[in-house]
N, C-alpha and C positions, 0 to 999 in steps of 0.2 A: 504494500500500500504506500503510495507516494505521500510525502508530508508537504504541507504548505511552506513556502520560503520563510525563513526566520529573519526578521529585520535585525540588522546589526545594532546591538544596544548602545545607547549613548555612554560615553566615558563617565566615570564617577561612581560612587557607591550606589548600587541599585536599591529600589524599594522592595518590600516584601512581595508585592504583586509581580514585579519584574523577575525576581528570582523564581517564583513559582511557575510563571509562564515559560521561562527558559528551561527549567527542569522538565516540564511536561511536554514541551515541543521538541526538545533535542533528540537527535537520532543516535546519540552515543551516551555512554555512562557519564553522569555529571557529578563531579566532586567539587571540593573547595577550589582546587587548582583550575578546573575548567571554567568555573564561574568567574574567578578572578581574571583569567585570560580574556574571556568573552567581553567583560566590562572594562578591560584595560586598567585594572587596579594596580597600584604600586605602593610600596612602603606602608605608611600608616593606614591606607585604605584597606590593605589586606588584613591588617589586625582588626579593623572595624568590621570587615566582612565575617571574620571568624566569630565575633560577638553576635552579629546579626543572625548568622546561621544557628548559633546556640540558642538565641532567643526564639527563633522560629520553631526549633525543635521542642522547646519547653512549652510553647503556645499550641503545639499540636498541629502545626502547619506542614512540617516535613518530618521525615524519618530516615534512618540509615546512618552510615558512617561518613566521615569527612571525605573519603575517597569515592563515595557513591551515595548520593542523596536521591530521595524520591518523595513524592507527595504523600503526606500522612494518609494511611488507608490504601495507598497504592503499592506498586511492586517495583523493585529495582529494575533497571534496563536489562541487566544480565544477572541471572541468579539461578540457583538450583531449585527445580520443581519436583514434586512427588505426585505421580499419577494416582488419583483417588477414585475415578469413575471411568467406565467405558460405556457410552450410551450410543446405540445404533452405529457402532463402528468408530465414533469420535471419542477421543481421550480428553479428560478434564483433570486438571491438577491444581495443587495449592503450593505456595512457597514452602520449601522443605524446612526452613527455619523462619518461623513467623512469631515474633514476640513484640508487637506494637505496644507503645507506652499506654495507649488509650484502651487496650483490651479488645479492639475491634476483631471480628472474625476474619479468617483468611479469605481473600477473594477467590472465586472459582474461575480458573483460566482455561480457555479452550486451546488445545494444542493443534497447530497446523502441521500435519505430518507430510503433506505433499508439497513439492516444489517443482513448478513447471509441469504439473500433471503427474509427476512420478514420486513414489515414496522412497525417500533417501535412507531410511533407517528400518530396522526390523520392527515388526508390529509391536506397539506398546501394550503392556498389561498392567493391571492394578499393582501398585507397589514399586513400579519402575521409577528411577530417578534420572532426570535429564538436566543438562545445562542448557538454558534457553534464553533467547532474546525476546523481551516482552514489550508489548505496546497496548495502550488503551484505545479501544475502538468503540465508538457509539455507546459509551457508558459502561462497556464491559472490557474484559482483558483477553488477549490472545497471545500465544507464544510460538516462536519458531525454534525448532530444535537445532542446537549447535552440535551436541553430541550426547549419547547415552552414557551414563555413569555406571560403575560396577554396582551390582546389587548389594544392598546393605546387609541383608539377613539371610540370603540364599545359602544354605549350607553352613551358616554361621550361628545357628542356635546350638547350644551345647552346655556341658557341665564343666565348671571350673575345677581343675585338678592341679595340685602342687607337687613338683618332683622333690627329690632329696635336697636340692639346693634352695628350695622355696620359690622356684620359678613357676609361673602360672602357665597352664596349657588348657586349651578348649577342646574337650572330648566331644565329638559331634553326636547328635541324636538321630541323624539321618544315616541309615545303613548304606546309602549310596556314597557317602563321603568316607574316604578311606582313612585319612590321617587326622591326628590332632594338630591344632595350630598354636604357635606360641602367642601368649597374651602380652602385648606391650603395655597395656594400661588396664589394670583390674578395676579401676574406679572404686565403687563401694562393695564390689562382689567379694564373697568369701568362698572358701573351698567347699565343693559339694553343691553349690547353688546352680540352678538352671538360669542361663542368661542369654540375651541377644547380643551379638557383637557385629562390628563392621571392620573392614580393612583399616589398619592404622597408617598405611602408605600404599604407594603404587606397587612396590615389590612384595612378593610373598614373604620375604625375609623380614619385612617390617612387622609382621604379625598382625594381631587384631586388637581392638580396644572394646571393652564392654560398654554397651550403650543402655542396657536395661536389665535389671535383675528380676527374674520371674519367680524365684523361690525354690522350694524343695522339689526336685525332679520326680521323686517317687511318692510324693504326697497324693492322696486321693484327688482325682479330677485333673492332675497335671497332664495326663496323656492326651486328653482332648485339647487342652491349651496348646500343647506342642503342635498338634495337627492344624489347629486354627491359625497359628502363627506361621508355620512352615508353608502352608498352602495359600496364605493371604486371604483367608475367608473373612469378609466384613462381619463383625459381631457386635458393633455398637451402632445404634440407630441415631442419626442426626436429630437435633432438637426439632427441626422443621418437620421431619417425618412423624415424630411422636406427637407433635402438636396437631397435625392433620388427622392422625389416627384417633385422637380424643374427639375431634369434631365429627369425624365419620361415624364413630361408635354411637353417637347420639341421634343419628338419622332415624326418623320414623319409618316403619316398614312400608308404608304406602299401601294399606290393606285394600283400598278400593281398586287398585290396579293389579292386584295379585290374585291368583287362583287360591282358594282356601282349601287346603288339604289336611287341616287339623283333625278331621274326623277319621283319617286313616290310621290304623294301628301300626305305623311305620317304625322300624327298629334299626338301630346302628349296631353292627357286629364288628368289634374291633379288638386289638390286643388288650390284655388286662392293664398294661402300662401305657396305653395311648395317651398322648398329651393333647390331642385335638380330635374332633370327630367331623369329618367333612363329607361323609356319605351315609345314606340310610336307604333301606329297601323295603318294598312291599309287593305282594303278588296275590292274585286270586284266580281260580279256574274260570275260563270263559264259557264253559259248558260244551265246548266242541273239541276237547282234548288238549287245548292250548291254554294260555294264560294271558291275563292283563297284568302288567307290572309297572311300578313307578320306582325310578332310581332318583332320589332327591340329593342334590349336591349343594353345599354352601354357596350362596349367591355373593361371592367375593367381589365380582365386578360392580355390584351396587355400591360397595364401600371404597374400593380402590379404582379410581377413575384415571383415564389416560391424561398425562401431562402434569399431574400433581406430584407432590413430594413423596407420597406413598408409592406411587407408580414408579418413579425414578429409582427409589431404593429397592423395590421388589425386582425390577428389571436387572439392576446391578447384581443382586444376590442370585437371581435365577431360580433358586429353590431353597428349601430348608435343608439343613444338614443335621443328621441324627447321630449322636454319640451315646454310649452307654450311660453317661452321667448327666448329659445336657442335650438340649437342642438349640441350634442357632437358627431361629425362624426366619422365613422370608418376610413375614409381616410382624409388626409389633404385637406384643402379647395381648393387649386389650382387644385386638381383632382375632389373632390366630387361636388363642386359647379361650376366648370369651364370646364376643359378639358374633363372630362368623361360625364358631363351633356349634354343631347341632346338639344341643343339650337336652337331656331328658326332661319332659314336662314343660318346656319353655317354647313359646312361639319364635320361629327363626325364619329369616329370609332364605329361600332356596331356589335353585334352578331345577325344575322338575322335568325329567325325561320320561314320557309316557310311551310305553311300547306294548304292542300286541304280538304274542309269540305263538306260532302254529304248533301243532302236535309233533312236528318234526324238528322243532327248535329254531325255525326261521323267523326273522323279524318281518312281520307283514304290514305294520303301520307304526308311525313314529310321530310324536308331537312334543314340542318343548314349550314350557310356560315358566313365568316367574310366579312363585307360589309362597305361601306361608305354611310351614309344617310344624307339628309338635311331636317330637320323638316319644313314642310310647315307652321305649326301654332301650338303654345302652347295655349290650350283653357282650361279655368276653367270649372269644372263640371257644375256649374250653367249656364254658358254661352252656353255650348253645349246643355244642356237641353232646354234652352229658344229657341235656333234656331230650334230645332226639333219640339217643341210645337207650335211655331209660323210659321212653314213651311218656315223658312228662312235659312235652312241648305244647305251646299254645297253637291255636288253629293257624295263626299267621306264620309261625315258624314251620309248621308242617307244610303250608302252601309254598314257602320259600324253597324247602327241600324238594318238593314235587316239581316245582318250576325248574329248579337246577337240573334235575334228571332229564327233563325235556331238552334244556339247553345243552346238556352234556352229550345228548344224541347227535346234535349238530356239530359239536366239537370233535367227537370221534370220527364223524364223516369227513371233516376237512383235515383231520390227522395232523395237528401242529407238532412241532419238534418237542420230543420228550427226552429231556436230559435230567439226570438225577443230580441236582446241585444243592446240597444241604446248606442251610443258613445257620451261622453261628449266633448264639445269643449270650451276651455277657450280663449276668445279674449281679447287682451290687447290694451290699448291706447298708444300714442306716449311716454308717461312717464313710460310705463311698468306696469301701474296699470290696474286692471280688468275693462274692459268695459262691458263685458257680458259673462255669462256662459249659454250655451244652448246645447240641444241634436242635434248632427249633422244630418241634414235632409238627408234621404235616397232617392236618385233619380235613375231613370232608367240609367242615365249617369254613375253612380257608378257601376251598374250591368253590363253595356256594357263592361267597362274596366275590371272589375273583371272576366268576363267570357272569355275574350281574354287572360288574364293572366293565368287562370286555364288551358286553352287549351295549351298554350306554356309550362307550367310546366309539364303537362301530356306528351306532345310530347317529352320533354327533357328526362324524366325518361324512356319512352319506347324506345327512340332512343339509349340511352346508354345500356339498357338491350339487345337490338338487336345486339349491337356491343360487348356484354359481357364485357363492360367497368365498372369500379367502379362507384357507384352512392351514393351520399349522399341523402337519402330519407327524405321527411317530413312525419313523422309517427304519426298517430293518431289511437291508438289501440282500439279495441272493448272493451266496459266496462267489468271489471272483475266480476267474479261471486259474490264476497262479496258485491260489490256495487249494483249488480242486485237484490240480496236477500233483501238488505235494501230497495231498491225501491219497490220491491214486497210487503214487509211488510207495507210500507208507503201507497201504493195505496189501500191496503185492508182497511185502515181507512176511505177511501172514498167509499168503497163498490165496488172497481174496482179490476180486476184481471190481473196479468201478468204471463203468462205461461213460466217458465224458460226452458222448454224442446225444445222450438222452436229456430230457428236461429234468433239472435238479429241483427236487421238492423235499419238504420235511419228511414226507412218507418214505422217501428213499433212505434217508438216514435212520428213521425209526425201524424199518425192515432190516437194515444192516445190523442194528444193535440187537434186535430180537433173534436174529439168526446165530448170534454168538452165544453159546451155552456156557463156555468156561468163564467164570466170574473174573479171573485175572485178565484174560484176554478182552473181555467186555469193557473193563475199566480202561484198558489201553486204547481201544477203539473209541470209547466215549471221549477221552482226552483229545484224541486226534480230531474228532468231529467238532468239539468245542473250539479248537484252535482254528478250524476252518471258517467259523462264523464271523461275519462282519460286526462292527460295533453299531448299535442303534443310535439314531440322532433325530433331531427335529428339523423340519424343512417345509417350505411351501409347495414343493413339487411332490406329487404322489408316486412313490417308488414301491409301495406295498410293504407289508410286514411279513417277511419270510418265516420267522420263527413261529408266529401265530397262524400262519397260512391264511392271511386275510388280505384282500385287495385294497381296502381302505381302512385306515386306523388313525385315530387321533386321541390325545389325552384330554379328557373332559372331567374326570372324577376327583381330582385333588387340587383345586385352585388355591387352597390355603397354603400349600407347600410347593407348588410348581407354577412358574410363570406361564409355561406353555398352555396349561389348562385355562388360565385366566384369559389368554388371547382367544381361545376357542369359545369361551363364554361370551366375550365381547362380540365375536362374529355372530353368534347365535342371537344376541340381543338385536343386532342390526337386521339379520335375515328374517327373524320372526316378529320384528317391530315391537320389541319388549321394553323400549325405553321408558323409564319412569319420569314423572314430572321433575322439572329442574329443582334441585334442593335449595332451600332457603339458606342453608349454611354456606360458609365460605369454602366451597369445594368446586372442582371442575364440573361443568354442567352435564356432560354426557358420560354414559357408561358403556357405550359401544366402542368399536374400533375407531381410533383417530386416523386422520389422513397420514400422519407420520407412521403409525402402525402399518398401514396398508403399503406405503411406499418402501418401508425398510424391513418387511417381513423376513426376507432372506437373511439380512444382517442380524436381526433379533434372534432368529432361529439358530444361527451359528453361535451367537454369544451364549445363549442358554444351554446349548449342547456342551459348550466348554465348561460352564459352571456346574453342569451335572457331572461331568467327568472329574472336575476338581473335588466335588463333594464325595464321589465314590472313592477316590484315592485317599481322601482325608479319613473317611469312615473306616476303610480297610486298614490304613496305617494304625489307627487308634485301636482297632480290634487286635491287630498283631502285637501291639505293645501290651495290651491287657493279657493276651495269651502268654507272651513271654514272661510277664510278671507272675502270672499264675503258675507257670512251669519252673520258675527260678528255684523253687524249693524242691524240685523233683529231678534235678540234674543227677545223672547216673542211672536213672530208671530206664527200662526198655519199653518201647511203645510200638504198636502196630501202625505202620505208615504206608502211604501210597506215593509213588514217584509222580511228580507233577511236571517235571521238565528236566531235560538232559542237555548238557553242554560239554564242550571238550574239557573243561576244567573240573567237571563233577556233575552231580545231579541234585535236584531239589526234591524234597519229600515233605508231605504234610501228615500230621497225626490224624488218623481216622476218628471221626466223631468229635474232634476238637478244633482242628485247623492249626494254623501257624506254620508257615513254610520255613524249612531249614535246609542248609547246604551240607552235602557230603562231598568234600574235596576228593578229586581223583587220587591224590597222593595218599589218602587214607585207606585205599581199597586193597592194599597188600603189595606183594613183590612183583606181581604180574604187570605187564604193559597192557594198557587199555586203548583200544582203537575206537575213535568216535565215528559212528555211522550216522550222519545227519539225516539221511532218508528214513532210516528205521528208528530214529530218535533213541539210540542205544549207545552204551559203552560196552565193548566186548573185549574180554581178556584174550590176548593172543595165544597164550599157552593153555590156560585153563578152560577157555570157552565160556566162562561165566559172563553173563550179560546183565546189565541194568537198563531197563527200558521204561519209557514213559507209560504210566498206568500200572506198573508192577506193584504188588504188595509185599512188604518185607518187614522184619523186625529190625529196629534201629535203637541204639542207645542215645539218650539225650546228653550231649557233651557240653553245650553252653546255652545259656538263655539270657539275652540282653534286653532288660525291660525298657531301656531308654530308646533303643532303635527298633525293637520288635524282632531282632534277628535271632535265629536259632542255628545251632550247628549240631549235626548228628554224627555218631560214630558207628561204622558198619560192624556187624558181628559175624564170626565164623560159624561153621555148622554146629559147634558145641555151645554157641551163645556167648562166646567170649569176644571182647573187642579185637579187631584185626590190627596187627602191628603196623603202624604207618611206614611208608616206604622211605621217608626222609626227604632230603632235598633233591634227589634225582628225579628226572622227568618220568611221569607214570602214564603218559599218553602219547600217541603219535597222531598229529593233526597239523595241517598247515596253518600258519598264522599264530599270533600271540594269544595266550589264554586271556579271558576277560577279567576285569576287576573282581576280586573276590569279596570286596566289601569291607566294612569296618572290622578291625581285628579285635575290638573290644576295649573295655575300660574296667574300672573297679566295679561298675554296675553290671558287668557280664559275669555270671557265675560259671566257673570252669568245672572240670571233672573233679578237681580236688578242692573245690571251694575257694580257690585263690583268685585274686584279681588278674585279669588278662594284661598282657603287655600293651603299652601305648606306643604307637609309631609316630614320632614327631616329625613334622616337616623340616627339611633342612638338616636333619640329624641322622647320622648313619646308625643303623641297628647293629649292635655288637653282640 
């Protein structure tokens, strides 16, 4: 953007107004030296200027240092910014160091990432730091990137440890970070504390300096805090978002414009520890072998309107993140756990999906309304199952089960992908300590609710297609040819064939698994089929859902915790003309899709797909840490495990029924040389012929368990159940290329076989 010409200021001491104008209109950094030069000041005039600038700072007119002034409440011409939001593909930042004397909030700065139509830097993400040139435009601020700066905390969360000489080292909590780092500046940190650090200089030899102390790394609830910080998950709501949530929570339901469904004995069936209830179901026979059903979903779009502070924050978060000890919600608690949650006995705003289901389980008619519902009962899955099993269920519960059996007929006909993927559940006691870790039991009650939700999701997608309205699809694409070729080669090692010329369907994989009678072999094939699958994502183009064997599928049933569902609700509001009267409160007027939503649906879909993956990684990391903590007192015990992955440097195994991936280095497999067969996903002993393949089940001894990183290490056993003698430092495999990083070697928080602290490998220090 070109700036207007600046008139050469007259000589002599400038006025306050002249200084302010010069600072605001200059296209370079303005300090005392530049002001003096511009106004031609000399001698005593320079001394007077120094006093003038000091007075202006005290009066709140300017801020900054003598080498770089800016208007109070403004931003220096060149400064370090921290990215705080990504909205519709645009990044927004605040000054990294913002300490104005008047306590003003930091300005929100839009970052211009393109120059000449080209992006000159890697895509920015939340938490990135940049050096930028800033300018005020039309009452707002924008910044031009000069360069990206090293990440402050990436890989630099860790535990302070002191060596024999008293020198501090940062033991990482990320198992992908191999070495500890020397601490140049401990700050207020003490040994054993969990801290955040940043590079102390440009060179790795400069070490790191502690910037924040987080506390006891093994205290209850620390594991989720580690994941929140490591993955950059926003966990504090801005004041503007909380203020808007308070206003939205007081909105009247608008009964005159809603369908009244309070007479239906509708129920919510949820986990016993559910923190919110965003779906409820009801069904009754239609007299022709089919059913009429209602799937009622919290009407979040009524409260969270496009363009408002609530909407911006929900879009940034993308979804709620669930940990064993806490939830980081997409929406403030007054909405997520109260007003939007479908509570028993209370009238609640809902989006109702009315469906008629034929005797063969097909959806024959669909209708969407905004409604008021009153939940008859909130029932835990286990309690609902007990009532059905013991013939103690209400008529409504019996109808739900009968309707499910009809829906299940259609499910079996389309034959979706059936993979046995157990879900781990971490249960904590009142002090936040682990009480039990177990695989979550799969009940018919779970299948009942799941099938009703799938029905509503399909109905929403097809209803929007029929209205030619925008759809955010849940896409799971057919496996790509490259992965199918790898699967074909792998199956040939079992003497099985996969013809690539045929249409690839879930039924093909299901038949393949049913034909395998040997349980060990079935586990290997299942692992291979799982590796073949693509990752699901959100998008405005319909590519179908391969895993569910559905042509059209969208997420409609969880708008409290997924932004994708909220977008589908807004599209339905528009398509079915369900807009409510304009609220009298200070809120955005409309609850349907905004023009910006429609224009940027692809970018929004990409963004929320990324936040979903971020949440999954954070949740998995936290579970791994809990599992490692749970197992740290059982080092030396033998466990039944299953191999989940094979590489040239060893294989990974997980404890059956518990989870937690652990490494078995190839050097611990004995004196034999092991050849890595990438096609067969196996390590094969050249002399003994012993093989370790993905999917194999075997007994392994737990050698180490690191609660901070979630890393486990297993020890292989011989035929007599004794640990195999490690090979030592000689190579134990033959494979081209270097072995991959083996991960963190451990710290005193990693329990070894003899209960001793592990060795720490320090950067820049040879291991002796």
